C-alpha positions, -999 to +999 in steps of 0.1 A: +007+024+093-006-012+099+019-029+121+035-060+111+046-091+132+081-101+125+076-137+127+060-152+098+034-180+102+032-208+077-005-209+083-023-187+057-055-186+077-037-174+108-018-148+089-053-137+071-067-134+105-041-112+118-041-089+090-079-084+094-076-076+131-048-051+123-069-035+096-099-032+118-080-018+146-064+006+123-098+016+111-113+020+144-084+038+161-071+059+135-090+064+102-127+066+115-118+091+144-098+112+119-124+109+088-155+113+101-155+146+127-163+176+106-156+212+110-183+238+106-175+236+067-183+201+067-146+192+063-126+164+079-096+186+086-076+160+105-081+136+077-071+162+050-040+171+070-030+134+071-035+130+034-017+160+024+013+148+045+012+115+031+011+127-005+040+150+003+062+123+019+051+091+000+037+106-034+068+094-052+057+058-047+025+063-064+031+079-096+032+068-134+069+071-136+075+046-110+047+022-121+061+021-157+098+014-141+082-014-121+065-030-149+095-026-172+120-041-145+096-069-130+075-079-160+088-068-194+126-073-190+123-108-174+096-118-201+120-106-228+149-124-213+132-156-212+119-151-247+154-145-259+169-177-239+142-199-254+150-188-289+189-189-287+204-212-310 
């Protein structure tokens, strides 16, 4: 997980710089050491274990049902509401 600063900065460049540094640190310290070492079968067992755990615990966030619900509630319903309000007598 990429850590987040609790303080917001109004400067977008500073925010982008911090995000980039956080991403690079996570890649260097977590992802690369887990992804590139392979076992005798040529598989990254540490990475596979982490991905399976992530799918098991977070998979519900990344499925078609959730996506359709998000689009419906965040896009289609508000758009329909605005359209209805515009055409109300």
